[in-house]
N, C-alpha and C positions, 0 to 999 in steps of 0.2 A: 704138861701136855697142851698142845695148841689145837684148838677146834676150828675147822674151816666154817665160814659162814657167820661167825660171831664177830661183832663189832668191838673194837678196842674201846673200853669205857672212857679212857682219857681223851681219845680222839673225838668221841661222840660228845663228851662234855664241852670240849673246845668248839665244836661245830655249833652247839646250841647256845653257848655262852662265849662268843668271841672275845678274847682278852682285851682287844682295843676298843670294845664297845661296852665296857663294864664301869659301874660306879656304885655309890651307896644305894641308889634306888633299884638297880638290877639285883643287888644282893637281897634287898627287901622283897622284891618280886618272887625270888626263889624261896626265901625263908618264910615269909608271912603270906604271900599270895599264892603259894603252891604251884608256881610255874615250873615246868621242867627245863625250859630255856628262857633266857631273858637277855635283851640287848637294847642299846640305845642306837637308833638309826642315824645316818648322817645328817638328817634334817632336825634331829633332837627328839623325834618321836620315840616312844618306847614300845617295843613289841615283845611278845612272849609266846611260847609254845605251851599249851595247856591240855592235859589229858581229860577227856570226857568219858562217859560210860561206854559208848560204842564207837567213838571217833577221837580224833585229835584236832584241836583248834589252834589256828594262828590268830592271836589277838593283837590288834594294832590300835595304838592310842591309849595305852595303859596309863592310868594316873593313880595317885593315892586314893582317890574316891571312886574309881571305876575300873573294872577289870578289862574293859575294851570300849572303844568307840566303834570299831568294826571287828567282826569275828568271822573267820572262814573255817569251816569244818571239813576235814578230810577223812577218808577211810584210812585206817592205820596202815601205813606203807611208806616206802622210801620217798614218794613224791612230796610228802609234807615237809621232809627235811630239805629237799632241794628248793621248794618254794619259800620256806622260811629263810634259808640262806640267801636267796636272791632279793629279799626286801631291801629297799633303799630309802623309803620315806613313807609318810602317812598316805600318800596317793598311790603307793604300790598296791596292785591287786594281784594276789596269787591266782594261778590258773589251776583248774581241775577240782575245785572245791565241790562238795556235795550239798552244803547248806551254808547260809550266811545270816548274820544278824547285824544291823537291822535287816529284816527279810527283803529279798528281791529275787526275781526269777533268775536262775543261772543262764549264762549265755550258751549258745550252741557251740561247744568247744571245737567241733569239727569245722566251723566256719570262721575260725580265727587264723590269721596269717602267722608267720614265724615270729613277729614282734608282739603278738598278743592283741593286735587290733582287728576289728571286724573287717573282713574282706568283702567289700561292697559287691564284687562281682558274683559272690555266691549267695547273696541275699535274695529271697524270693521277690 
């Protein structure tokens, strides 16, 4: 029986763990680091998707000694998957996060242009 609305587990696993972005460290991230998704970005930075109590975090800059250098928390929903999939390197900043570590004030998402840059014409 096929249920509408359910995600194919194999497709979700591949989205979270792209085959061309895997190595021994990404295996360790999932096995020992408890990441749901893990990948090596094109610039060599490691990123992962980590479940929190009330949200899901995209962690960037994962190392054997630290679970992140930057962490972006999202409400549990499809946008976290799209933002995780769009990461290209350490300097990538996901959009739509609700909290971040290290802490900083979130931008006014309504004032960003299509490329994610602040639109100076809408600034007060």
